[in-house]
C-alpha angles and dihedrals in degrees: 000000000000122000088233086068089070087071118082116262092247090059092047090053096056117117103214119243112260111217125199115286113264119237092239092051094053091046090054094045098051103020094247130156108257090214090063097049121104115203114202098152110095107047092247125161107265090207090065121210117358118241097246093048091047092051092048095048092051090050089054096056096090092062096055094106087069127072117258122256098278091205095045094224098173095042092048089050090053094048089046092054094045096048101028095238133133118257091239089066093059129095119182122218142192087244123324088282085070090053092052092049092045089055091052094044093048101047108022133080134170108292095033123112136219128202123215137151131263109258094024127128115310096228092071096071091036092055092044094050094045090066096043097251124134124251122222109202113199119205116256125237113221086342091303137101118285098210094185092054090045090056092049089051093061112113133191086260092054115114102159139036122192120209122177113202108206092020125231126243097013101043094224123150133214115225112250093237092052091053091051092050090048090056091044091055099036114102110259091231091062117083117222117208108203105198106204098171091140101035095115090067094060123103112247092252092057098049126101122215094241092175092058087046089052094054091050095046116042089189091068124101116190115206119200134173138201091206097091121037095013094053098231100121094127093053094053107222131156136145144204130223115204145140111300094249091050094047090048093057090047091051089053089059097038116100108252095235100033094130113055126222097254090051092050095049093045092047094052091054094041093057090056093047100091093156088061090047093050090048090049093054092045093052089047093052092050092046093049089054092047092053099039092049087053092051091052092047090050093046094240117148117231140175113251103243137208095191135068094277142055130219116212134180128234136168097260116015096186093051093050092046091054092048089052095049093049088057096046102260118123119201132156124266113209104205091117086062094054089257101115095162096046132083132188122221122192123224109259136175115297094263091047092051089047091053091051091050092048095054091043090054091049091050091051092046091051 
């Protein structure tokens, strides 16, 4: 008997999540100079840490010998001010991944089912499988959510629905009216997790007032992160907004110190740094134009994106990915999503985008 047999079958069957390759790892593997490597694989903010967040984090260093505030009082107060919600609606997470897993661990049991879309975030099936529940994957339409089909897929055993808006890795967006209609038609005993990790990149006319939707539909959970537009990916911080009774249950499952002191301090400051957020959006918009114009010029099809990345299609995704890595450009292969001939590239700084385009052109010419 193997010790692995002690784990339940649904745990042994999990295929681990594959994150974007770190710069240091690629440098070790191929003997490259780290300074010359461009990482455009993980949808990180190319501007790095905002000035207010950096100052707040450094000021918190002297208190690291003490445990963090397990209830996150200051951070919850900052989130409450920024999003006009009551603190009792807030759940803090170690990144939004933690929020997604908390929702699964709080509300799912073996025998329950979860609905999510094809080509949506890989953590949805992982979080579902980890608690022994069953995933129902609904076929996508033009790489995006088919909300009507997702409604139709809900079974008596369904307790959760995951919706990513914008969606990762495809960048597609649900129309606001379609989301409202989905909530109106969704059974009230089914919780809907609306994953808004990339919402800050949306133009105003494309955004949905998810807080207003939350007040109208108590079965809605809104998941947000500070890893993307706020530049805090390395600190791992996210949060959920939910009905008080839902948030209370999730907070019972949440580990008491899941958000560390540096992350809390930086997050409070980042939420107040609107100048940095505006610059992030501006850089992203310009970079999106830089990349998509190159795809058009090179004749490469791509999925119009509302995030801080673009997914494009090539003849052999694995071959191009290897070519890029050997030349110090890290992007994201999507074979694990069933998109073997597609790759996702994050929006970087202008010179990083230019380097990606240069290597892509060389690959196509060769």
